[in-house]
N, C-alpha and C positions, 0 to 999 in steps of 0.2 A: 375088852371087847366081848360082847355077849355072844355066846354060841347058839346057833339055831338048831332045833331038833329036826328030825327027819320030816315030820309033818310040815313044819314051816318051810324047810328047803323045797319040798315038793310043791307047796303052794307058790313059792317064789318062782320056781321053774315054769310052772303052768302060767303064771302071770306074765313072765317074760315072753313065752311062746305066743300067748294071746296078744300081747302088745306088738310083737313082730308081725303077726297075721293082720292085725288092724292097720299097721303101717303099709303093708303090701296092698291091702284092700283099698286104702286111701289113694295110693299111687295109681292103682288101676282105675279108680273112679275119675281121677284127674285126667288120665290119658283118654278115657272114654268121653269125657266132657269136651276135651279138645278136639277129638275126632268128630263128634256130633256138630261142633261149631263149624266145621269145614264141609259138612254135607249140604249139597244144594238140592232144594226141593223144586221140582218142576211144577209149573202152573198147570191146572187142569185144562183140558181142551175147551175151546169156546162152544157153548151150547145155548139153546133157547130155554129159558126157565119155564116156559109154558108147555111146550111139546117135547122137550128134552132132546130134540134133534141136535146131534153134534155137528158143529161147523155149518149151520144152516145158511142158505142163501138169504141175504137181507137187503132191504132198501133203506137208504139213509139220505134224507133230504134236509140238510140243515147247515148252518154256518154259525160261527160265533167267534169269540175272542177270549183268551185266558192263557194261563200257563200250561205248558205241555204236561206237567205232572198232574194237573187237575182236569185233563181231557176226559170227557164222558160222551158216549155216542147214544143217541136216541134212535133206535132202529125198529124196522118192521120185519118180522120173520115171515118169509114167503111160504113157509110150510104150513103155518097155522094162522097166519094173518093177525098175529098179536104183536103189539108194540111193547118193547122192553128197553132197558138201559144196559149198555155194555161199558165196562170200565177196564181199559187195558192195564195190565199189571207189569208186564215186561216190555221194554222198549228196545227196538233196534233202529237207530237213526242212520240213514245213508244219504249220499249226495246225488244219486242219479237213478233214473228209471231202470237202467241195466242192473244197478246194485239191488234195487227192490226185487226184481225178478230172480236174481241170484239167491238172495236171502230166502225168498218164498219157496223156491224150488229145493233148496237145501233142507228146509224143514218139512217138505212134503206138501206144500200148499200150492197156491196159484190157481188151480182148477180152471185156467183160461178166462177168468172173470176179472182180472186186474185191470182197472181203468186208470192209467197214469197219463197225465198230459205232458 
């Protein structure tokens, strides 16, 4: 068996430490990636793309048919009188007008303008 000199042993020790650090760093990156996967990003508030008013009063006069996931609203912003399209990204589906009001009040909405038949 061949004997290593001091210089070779020093290099091997440094290599072993670097390998251990690399393994630790890889484990930390895996943990970070798993944590990021569990982060929920909230949707931005609804706003008019013309006047930038957040949660503007709108008018919507239309009907149509299609899947819920492809639902798009053509609306008129009452603040700037501009028509634009709104695409809901997050859905909360409930069974009654009472549930609608509860959900809206919990998220700080409703503003007294909910029109539910």
